Residue, then its C-alpha position, 0 to 999 in steps of 0.5 A: m499500500t502506498v501512503p499519500a505524502d500528505d497523509p495526516w496520519g503517517r506520522l501518528r501511527p508508529l506511536t500507537a498500536a491502535r488502528i488509526g486512519l486506516h486506508t480505504t477503497g471505497g466503504s471497505l478497508g484497503t487490502a493491507p489493513l484488512l489482512a493485517l486485521r485478519l491476521a490479529h484476530a486470528r492470533a487472538r483466537d489462537a491465544v484463547h485456545a492455546a494450552l499451557d506448556t507446563e513442563a516449559l514453565a517449570g524450566a523457567i521458574g523451577e519448583m511448582l505445583v501443577v493443579d487443574t480446575a473443574a473445567p475438564d477441558r478448554a471448550t468447557f472452560l471457555l463455556r463455563p467461567d464458573l468451573g474455571r474458579q473451582l479447583a478440580p474435586g479432590t485437589t489437594l495442597p500443602r498448607g502451612e503458615h504462609d503470607l503470600a501464595i503465587v498463582l499462575a493461571d492460564g486464563l484466556s491467553a497462555r501465551a502471556v503466562q507462558d512468555h512473561a510471568p517468569p520475568v515478572l516472578a523473578a523480578l518480584l521475588a527480590h522485592l519480597p525478602r520479608w514475606r513468607l511465600a508458599p509454593v508457586v501453583v500453576v493452574r490449568q483452565g483457571r480463572v482469577a477467583v481460582g486463586d481464592a481457594i488455592a490461598n485458603a488451601l495453602g493457608a496464605s494470608a494474600v494471594l497473587v494471581l498472574i492470569g493471561e488476559r482476554p486477548g485483544l486485536s493489538a495484544p494477544d499476550s497481555l499478562g494481569a496480576y490480581l492481588t487479594w487480602q484475606p480472600g475467602m468465600g465471599t471475596t468479589d472483585a471489588d476486593r481485588n487490585c489489578v495491575s494489567n497490560i504486563r508485556p514488552a509493549g505494555l508495562a515492563p516486567d520490572d515496573a510491574a514487579a515493583k508496582i505489585a510489591w508495593l501494592l503487596d506492602s500496602m495490603r499487609a500494612r492496612g489489612q485491606s485490599g481492592v476498592a478499600l486500598k488506594d493506589d498512591a504509589p510514587e510514579r517511579a519510586t516503587r521501581l527503586q524501592g519496592t516497599a510502601p513509604 
């Protein structure tokens, strides 16, 4: 596709992944943007249906526990979100006295967890020397709320769920981090804090880890999370300090 020299969108397109000022032919998209859109849509669909490679993940992060939810397969997981919030019947986890349970769940993009969870986790652990950590748990066919059940089973005061977010047409590999203090049966999404869009083209792993660590320290200091916890961290201080002021 040849872009006219006087194209007012030409200098703006490199600044964003959004599709702006697309070339059209009559009332339809031009061939190049149409093919790019179809490719992005295919990548998003692939991300939703892809399976998590737990062996490769273990090689990247080390020792971990692998569990399943009540959703027996990917098709059921997509049709029954409620089953992805429950551990499979008969699941047992080693209970102890832990401050934090870290859960990795495939969610709606296994690719996001596969690629971005290991560097986020590695950066985060450096910020948590005073936290008693439960074994890392990897969940197949998991939704965010399954972390509540895992934290309760492990005896953890807080839970961090690193999960693949719903793919978009410009981000099939976005990782989200959901943090909850004292999760339980009555926990709702209003009780959680979220750090989203963790990926190379979004929030870098080091910055995400610093933000997560600040939120965790604030949760423990104040005994609350979600809408009750205001995220007022200094813009760059968390990357340097990693603890609540």
